[in-house]
C-alpha positions as CSV (number, residue, x, y, z in Angstrom):
1,M,-8.5,-20.6,9.0
2,A,-11.8,-20.5,11.2
3,M,-15.2,-19.8,9.5
4,K,-16.7,-16.6,10.8
5,T,-20.4,-15.6,10.4
6,L,-22.0,-12.2,9.2
7,R,-25.2,-11.4,10.9
8,N,-28.0,-9.0,10.0
9,V,-26.6,-8.8,6.3
10,K,-29.5,-8.4,3.9
11,E,-29.5,-10.6,0.8
12,S,-29.2,-8.0,-1.4
13,T,-26.2,-6.5,0.3
14,W,-24.5,-10.0,0.4
15,K,-25.1,-10.3,-3.4
16,D,-23.6,-6.9,-3.9
17,L,-20.5,-7.8,-1.8
18,K,-19.9,-11.1,-3.8
19,A,-20.3,-9.3,-7.2
20,L,-18.1,-6.5,-6.1
21,A,-15.4,-9.1,-5.0
22,D,-15.9,-11.0,-8.1
23,R,-15.7,-7.8,-10.3
24,N,-12.3,-7.0,-8.7
25,R,-11.1,-10.7,-8.6
26,V,-10.3,-10.6,-5.1
27,P,-11.6,-13.0,-2.2
28,I,-14.4,-11.5,-0.1
29,G,-12.1,-11.5,2.8
30,I,-9.5,-9.3,1.2
31,L,-12.2,-6.9,0.1
32,L,-13.6,-6.7,3.5
33,D,-10.1,-5.8,4.9
34,V,-9.8,-3.0,2.2
35,M,-13.1,-1.7,3.0
36,V,-12.4,-1.6,6.6
37,K,-9.2,0.0,6.1
38,D,-10.7,2.8,3.7
39,Y,-13.6,3.4,6.4
40,S,-11.3,3.8,9.3
41,E,-9.1,6.3,7.4
42,S,-12.0,8.3,5.9
43,P,-12.7,10.5,9.0
44,S,-9.0,11.6,9.1
45,L,-9.0,12.3,5.4
46,F,-12.2,14.4,5.6
47,W,-10.9,16.6,8.3
48,G,-7.5,16.7,6.5
49,K,-9.4,18.3,3.5
50,V,-11.5,20.7,5.6
51,L,-8.5,22.0,7.7
52,R,-6.2,22.4,4.7
53,H,-8.8,24.1,2.6
54,E,-8.6,27.7,1.6
55,K,-10.3,30.2,4.1
56,I,-13.7,31.3,3.3
57,L,-13.4,34.5,5.4
58,S,-10.4,36.7,5.9
59,D,-9.2,36.9,9.6
60,D,-10.5,40.5,9.9
61,D,-13.9,39.3,8.8
62,A,-14.0,36.5,11.1
63,E,-12.9,38.7,13.9
64,S,-15.7,41.2,13.2
65,I,-18.3,38.5,13.2
66,K,-17.0,37.2,16.3
67,N,-17.4,40.6,17.8
68,A,-20.9,41.2,16.5
69,V,-22.1,37.9,17.8
70,S,-20.7,38.5,21.1
71,E,-22.4,41.9,21.3
72,M,-25.8,40.3,20.3
73,R,-25.5,37.6,23.0
74,K,-24.7,40.3,25.6
75,E,-27.7,42.3,24.6
76,K,-30.0,39.3,24.7
77,G,-28.6,38.0,28.2
78,F,-26.6,35.0,26.8
79,R,-23.4,34.1,28.2
């Protein structure tokens, strides 16, 4: 296995990473794998929660707001 170098890592961040790996009893490489996987999945999890969440407005309310905004934009000369 080749040795890799991490650049621009603060000393305090490196200490926290080592402590986190030690606390979970895993090597730093495995901890980094898990962190990267979680980070790459987080946007899709976030949008999944947003899109599957209960609606704040009813469809009729949303349509009336859309129409009101459209009318105001026409009055002020916006497209």
